C-alpha positions in Angstrom: -111.1 -96.5 -31.5 -107.7 -97.5 -32.1 -106.6 -94.9 -33.9 -108.1 -92.1 -31.6 -106.4 -94.0 -28.7 -103.1 -93.9 -30.8 -103.1 -90.5 -31.3 -104.1 -89.4 -28.2 -100.3 -91.5 -26.9 -98.3 -89.8 -29.3 -100.0 -86.7 -28.2 -98.8 -87.2 -24.5 -95.1 -88.7 -25.7 -94.8 -85.1 -27.4 -95.7 -83.2 -24.5 -93.3 -85.4 -22.2 -90.5 -84.7 -24.5 -90.9 -81.2 -25.2 -91.4 -80.9 -21.0 -87.7 -82.5 -20.9 -86.5 -80.6 -23.6 -87.2 -77.4 -21.8 -86.0 -78.9 -18.5 -82.6 -79.2 -19.9 -81.8 -76.1 -22.0 -82.7 -74.1 -18.6 -79.9 -76.5 -16.8 -77.8 -75.3 -19.9 -78.9 -71.7 -18.8 -78.6 -71.4 -14.9 -74.7 -73.2 -15.5 -73.8 -72.2 -19.1 -75.9 -68.9 -19.9 -76.8 -71.0 -23.2 -79.6 -69.0 -24.3 -83.4 -71.0 -24.2 -85.1 -72.1 -27.8 -87.5 -69.9 -28.8 -91.2 -71.3 -28.2 -91.4 -71.8 -31.9 -88.6 -74.2 -32.2 -89.8 -76.5 -29.3 -93.8 -76.4 -31.5 -91.8 -77.2 -34.3 -90.3 -80.5 -32.7 -93.9 -81.4 -32.1 -96.0 -79.9 -35.2 -96.7 -83.7 -36.2 -98.4 -84.7 -33.1 -101.2 -81.8 -32.5 -101.0 -78.6 -31.0 -99.2 -78.2 -28.1 -99.0 -74.7 -25.7 -95.9 -72.3 -26.1 -93.5 -72.7 -23.3 -92.9 -69.4 -21.2 -89.9 -67.7 -21.7 -87.2 -67.9 -19.1 -87.6 -65.0 -16.2 -85.7 -62.2 -17.3 -84.8 -61.4 -14.5 -82.0 -64.1 -13.7 -78.5 -62.3 -13.7 -75.9 -62.8 -16.3 -73.5 -64.9 -16.6 -71.2 -62.8 -16.3 -72.6 -61.7 -13.2 -72.6 -65.4 -11.6 -69.1 -66.4 -12.5 -67.7 -63.2 -10.8 -64.8 -64.3 -8.1 -64.4 -62.0 -5.1 -60.6 -62.7 -4.4 -59.5 -62.0 -0.8 -57.3 -58.4 -0.3 -53.6 -60.0 1.7 -52.6 -59.3 4.9 -50.3 -56.0 5.0 -47.1 -57.5 5.2 -45.2 -56.6 8.3 -42.1 -54.3 8.2 -39.0 -56.2 8.5 -37.5 -53.5 10.6 -36.5 -54.0 13.6 -36.8 -51.0 16.3 -33.3 -48.9 16.8 -30.9 -49.9 19.7 -31.3 -48.2 23.0 -28.7 -47.3 25.7 -28.1 -47.6 29.3 -24.9 -45.7 31.1 -24.0 -46.6 34.4 -21.5 -45.3 36.9 -20.0 -45.7 40.3 -19.5 -42.9 43.0 -20.6 -39.6 42.1 -18.9 -37.0 44.9 -19.0 -33.2 45.1 -17.2 -32.6 48.3 -13.7 -32.3 50.1 -10.9 -31.7 48.0 -13.6 -31.8 44.6 -15.4 -29.2 46.1 -12.6 -27.1 46.5 -11.4 -27.9 42.4 -14.6 -26.5 42.0 -15.0 -23.3 44.0 -11.5 -22.6 42.7 -12.6 -23.5 38.6 -15.9 -24.2 38.3 -17.8 -27.5 38.2 -17.1 -28.4 34.4 -13.0 -28.4 35.9 -13.8 -32.3 37.7 -15.9 -33.8 34.5 -15.1 -31.5 31.8 -18.2 -31.1 29.6 -16.6 -32.6 26.3 -16.2 -35.7 27.8 -19.5 -35.9 28.4 -21.0 -37.1 25.2 -21.3 -41.0 26.1 -23.7 -40.1 28.9 -26.0 -37.2 27.0 -26.3 -39.5 24.0 -28.1 -42.5 26.2 -31.3 -42.9 26.6 -30.8 -43.5 30.0 -27.7 -42.2 32.5 -27.7 -43.4 36.1 -25.1 -42.9 39.0 -24.7 -43.7 43.0 -25.0 -40.5 44.3 -22.5 -40.7 46.9 -23.7 -37.4 49.3 -26.5 -35.3 49.9 -27.1 -32.3 48.3 -27.9 -29.7 50.8 -27.0 -26.1 53.1 -28.1 -27.7 55.8 -28.0 -30.6 58.7 -25.5 -31.5 61.0 -22.6 -34.3 60.3 -23.2 -37.5 61.9 -21.2 -38.2 65.1 -18.5 -40.5 64.9 -18.2 -41.2 61.4 -14.5 -40.8 60.1 -15.9 -39.3 56.2 -19.1 -37.1 55.8 -19.8 -35.5 52.7 -22.1 -32.9 51.9 -22.5 -31.5 48.1 -23.9 -28.0 47.3 -26.9 -27.4 45.7 -25.7 -26.0 43.0 -23.7 -29.3 41.8 -26.6 -29.8 40.5 -26.5 -28.3 37.4 -23.8 -31.0 36.6 -26.0 -33.9 36.5 -28.6 -32.4 34.5 -25.6 -31.0 32.0 -24.5 -34.6 31.7 -27.8 -35.9 31.0 -28.5 -38.3 34.3 -31.9 -39.2 34.5 -31.7 -41.2 37.6 -29.8 -41.8 40.6 -29.4 -44.4 43.8 -29.4 -43.2 47.0 -28.5 -46.3 48.4 -25.2 -46.1 49.9 -23.7 -45.3 53.1 -22.6 -41.2 52.6 -26.2 -39.6 51.8 -27.2 -39.3 55.5 -24.3 -38.0 56.3 -26.2 -34.9 57.4 -29.1 -36.7 58.9 -32.5 -36.7 57.3 -33.1 -33.1 57.2 -30.1 -32.7 54.4 -31.1 -36.0 52.8 -35.1 -35.1 52.5 -33.3 -31.8 50.4 -31.7 -34.0 48.3 -34.8 -35.8 47.4 -36.8 -32.8 47.0 -33.7 -30.9 44.9 -33.8 -34.1 42.1 -37.5 -34.3 41.9 -37.7 -30.5 41.1 -34.6 -31.2 38.6 -36.7 -34.1 36.8 -34.1 -36.4 38.2 -36.1 -40.0 39.5 -33.9 -41.9 42.6 -34.2 -45.1 44.0 -32.9 -46.9 47.3 -33.8 -44.6 49.7 -36.9 -42.2 50.3 -39.2 -41.2 52.6 -40.5 -44.1 54.1 -39.8 -47.7 53.6 -42.6 -47.9 50.3 -40.4 -45.1 48.6 -37.7 -46.4 49.2 -37.8 -50.1 48.0 -40.1 -48.9 45.4 -39.1 -49.4 41.4 -39.1 -46.4 39.1 -39.7 -47.8 35.3 -38.6 -45.5 32.5 -38.7 -45.5 29.0 -35.5 -47.0 26.4 -36.8 -46.7 23.0 -39.5 -49.1 22.9 -38.9 -50.6 25.8 -39.8 -49.9 29.8 -37.1 -50.5 32.2 -37.6 -51.2 35.7 -34.2 -49.7 38.3 -34.0 -50.8 41.8 -31.5 -50.4 44.5 -30.2 -51.1 47.8 -27.2 -51.0 49.9 -25.6 -53.5 52.3 -23.2 -50.7 53.7 -25.2 -49.2 56.3 -23.2 -47.3 59.0 -25.9 -47.3 61.7 -29.8 -48.9 61.8 -30.9 -45.7 62.1 -30.6 -45.2 58.3 -33.0 -47.7 57.7 -36.2 -46.6 56.2 -39.3 -48.0 58.1 -43.2 -47.5 57.6 -42.6 -44.2 59.3 -39.0 -42.8 59.1 -37.2 -41.3 55.7 -33.9 -44.0 55.2 -32.1 -46.3 52.5 -33.5 -49.6 51.4 -31.2 -52.7 52.3 -30.3 -55.6 51.5 -28.2 -57.7 54.2 -31.2 -59.9 53.7 -31.7 -60.2 50.1 -35.1 -61.4 50.5 -37.2 -58.2 50.0 -35.1 -57.0 47.2 -35.7 -60.5 45.6 -39.3 -60.0 45.9 -39.3 -56.3 44.6 -37.2 -57.6 41.5 -40.0 -60.3 40.9 -43.0 -57.8 40.9 -41.0 -55.1 38.9 -40.2 -57.8 36.4 -44.2 -58.3 36.1 -44.3 -54.2 34.8 -41.1 -53.7 32.7 -39.2 -55.4 29.9 -35.9 -55.3 31.8 -35.2 -55.0 35.7 -31.7 -53.2 36.4 -30.8 -53.8 40.2 -28.3 -51.4 41.4 -26.2 -52.3 44.6 -23.7 -50.8 47.1 -21.7 -53.9 48.7 -18.3 -55.2 49.1 -14.7 -54.2 50.5 -13.5 -50.7 49.8 -10.3 -51.1 47.5 -10.5 -55.4 47.0 -10.7 -55.8 43.7 -12.4 -59.3 44.0 -15.6 -59.5 44.8 -16.8 -60.9 48.4 -18.7 -64.5 48.1 -21.9 -63.0 49.5 -21.6 -60.6 46.8 -21.7 -62.9 43.9 -24.1 -65.2 45.7 -26.6 -62.4 46.2 -25.9 -61.5 42.6 -27.1 -64.4 41.2 -29.9 -64.6 43.1 -31.0 -61.1 42.1 -30.9 -63.0 38.6 -32.9 -65.8 39.6 -35.3 -63.5 40.8 -35.5 -61.6 37.0 -32.8 -59.1 37.3 -31.6 -58.5 33.8 -28.6 -57.0 35.0 -26.6 -55.9 38.1 -24.6 -52.8 38.3 -22.8 -52.4 41.8 -20.1 -50.2 43.7 -18.8 -48.9 47.1 -15.1 -50.6 47.1 -14.2 -47.0 45.0 -12.3 -49.4 42.6 -13.4 -51.4 39.2 -13.6 -55.5 39.7 -14.5 -58.1 37.8 -17.6 -58.3 35.4 -19.8 -62.3 35.1 -22.1 -63.5 32.8 -24.4 -65.7 34.8 -27.2 -67.2 33.1 -26.5 -65.0 30.2 -27.2 -62.0 32.3 -24.4 -59.8 32.9 -23.1 -58.5 36.8 -20.7 -55.7 37.3 -19.2 -56.4 40.6 -17.8 -52.4 41.0 -17.9 -49.6 38.9 -15.0 -47.6 41.5 -15.4 -44.3 41.9 -15.9 -41.8 39.2 -15.8 -37.8 40.5 -14.4 -38.7 43.6 -11.2 -36.9 45.6 -8.7 -39.2 44.1 -5.2 -37.9 42.5 -4.8 -40.8 40.3 -7.2 -43.7 39.8 -8.9 -46.0 36.4 -12.7 -45.8 36.5 -14.9 -46.5 34.2 -18.9 -46.2 32.6 -20.6 -48.7 31.4 -23.3 -48.9 28.5 -25.8 -51.4 28.1 -27.2 -51.4 25.2 -31.2 -52.9 24.4 -30.7 -54.1 20.5 -33.6 -54.3 18.2 -34.0 -58.5 18.5 -34.8 -57.7 22.0 -31.4 -59.0 23.1 -28.6 -57.0 25.7 -24.5 -55.9 25.2 -22.8 -54.2 27.3 -19.4 -51.9 26.7 -16.9 -49.8 29.3 -16.1 -46.3 28.5 -12.5 -46.4 30.0 -11.5 -42.9 32.1 -9.1 -42.4 34.2 -9.3 -39.4 37.4 -6.4 -37.6 37.5 -6.0 -34.5 40.5 -9.9 -35.0 40.8 -10.3 -34.5 37.5 -12.4 -37.1 34.8 -11.7 -37.3 31.5 -11.1 -40.4 29.0 -8.2 -43.1 29.4 -6.2 -42.4 25.5 -2.9 -43.7 26.3 -2.6 -47.5 24.4 0.0 -49.0 27.4 -3.2 -48.0 30.0 -6.1 -49.2 27.7 -4.0 -52.7 27.4 -3.0 -52.6 30.6 -6.5 -52.1 31.9 -7.9 -54.5 29.6 -5.8 -57.1 31.1 -6.5 -56.6 34.7 -10.2 -56.6 34.1 -9.9 -59.7 32.2 -7.9 -61.1 34.9 -10.6 -60.4 37.8 -13.8 -61.2 36.0 -16.0 -64.1 36.0 -16.9 -65.8 32.6 -16.6 -62.8 30.5 -14.2 -61.3 28.4 -12.8 -58.0 27.8 -12.5 -57.6 24.1 -10.6 -54.6 22.6 -13.1 -52.6 21.8 -14.2 -52.7 25.7 -17.0 -54.6 24.7 -18.0 -57.1 27.4 -19.2 -60.5 26.1 -19.5 -64.1 28.0 -17.0 -66.8 27.2 
């Protein structure tokens, strides 16, 4: 009896040992891909303990070790292009007027006589060119009574603007209604027909105060214009009347600047103001310019005094207090075109192209002594801005 009981115990121990061995072998297979020993080998380990059923082989459907060991490497994000966008340029001038003695030269020698083609490169190469259109362009209307100077350009003059590459004009000044609303509306229509935008005036107040957005490279630039020189109140644009947007009270313009800034990368404000022939801006000009920048403007450009005034950097933003006349009835006068560049990093830089008017014809200033004198003069009348030897304008 004891022998049978001992033999049974031996068999149980052998079975337990074989199961333990099978589990260990299967674990090695899963972890390292070690093949499971054949059932005959397992049976041999317990041959002395009596017959033990052969173990079932590992399932044939188990994945191979190489498949289980495969690692998927994530694809790295593509490296962003470090190349910044190319710079974009905007160019501005003061008063452009094609009547009076200027018209006499045009009638005699053609449009090229007042601004020869070979000198228009900076305008044609710019992404955006903007001028102050100091006159209506029409064959209709009658001169405003009791006004000392009234101007009206012939519609053929639009060819000069187009060849210069002018993209946008400000009509907010003291001459665009010299021949009444009829000539003024003709001007707006003619500009539109020739693909030239306008700001600062319109067929009603809503249009007159509206900004225009133009593309400069990959940036959107909003342009606004207003005048603080209005001969009579009936020149004001109203809800029901064509006319001009004004800035005697800057509140409305400040509001428009803030709204435009929500839609554009940059805002440029073009203003008509100041005292004729004064090279120093009035206190109100500086106060308003600072206010425009506080409202969101990135640059303030202006004219009306018929002479160049100084430049200022306020909170890092450029103010050009007056660009003077560019094409006008002057026998002799210094002038300049202002170029503002949008750099690849988004910053703005500025420079001047010095020009001079000689007998109603505009050409680049080339005389070294004249250039040096102009640069010294502009530095004397500027505020926190310096004009370098290359006529770049930088903050002091």
